[in-house]
N, C-alpha and C positions, 0 to 999 in steps of 0.2 A: 325295497330295502335290500341292499347288497348283503350276501351271506357273510362277508367279512365284517359287517357292522351289526350282525344279528347277535343280540344279547341272549344267552341261554335262558334267561327268564322269559323271553318272548316265545319260546318253543311251544308252550301250550296254546297260545293265541294263533300261531301259524297252523298247528295241527287242527285246531277248531275251524279256521278259515277254509282249510282244504277238506274238511269233514273226515279227516283221517281218524280222529279220536273216536267218533261214533262208529265208523266202519270196523275198526280193530278192537272195539270194546271187549269182545269175548275172547280175545287172544293174548291178553296180558302184554300189551305193547310197551316197549322200553326204548327210549331214545339213546342211541350210542354214537360214537364217532367223534369227529373233531370239534363240532359245535359245542356240545356240552363240556368238552375238555378245554374250551377256549383256545384252541390251536388251529382254528379254521382259517381258510383263505377264500378268495373270491371263487375258486374252483370247487369248494366244498359243497356237499349236499347234506340233506338231513336224513340220517339213517335211523330206521326203526326196526327192531327185532321183535319177533312174536313167538309165543309158545303155541305150537300147532300139534294137535293130536290127530286131526283128520285133514290131511293135505288136500283132498278133493273138496271138502267144504270150504277150506280157506281159499283155494283157487277160484271157486265159484263166487265167493264174496268179493275177492279182488277184481274179478272180471266185471261183476255187476257194478261195483263202485266206480271203476274207471270208465265204464260205458255211461254211467249216469253223469259223471263229470263231463265227458266228451259230448254227450247229447245236450247238456245245459249250455255249453259254450258254443256249439254249432247251431243251435236254434235261437240265437239272439241273446242267450243268457250271458252273464258276465262272471268271470273269475278274477275280476280286478283286485279284490281283496287278497286273494291267494297270490296273484302275480306280483303284487307289491312287495312280497317277501322275497 
């Protein structure tokens, strides 16, 4: 789905498909930017801000999460659900 056609109501589904919701669970994630404001274009991305008290812990979690996604796609896994967004 093109970002320009993404309905803000679909944001939770997108975050779930990318496993972002579970990864950021302890960091009070909030979606911000053009999509929730309904002023997005095809060049827009999905912006998520978090509350971080321990930047080292947050950085480790991000690294682990991105490596997990990278490994699952490079070992024959599929991110087709996430890529559809």
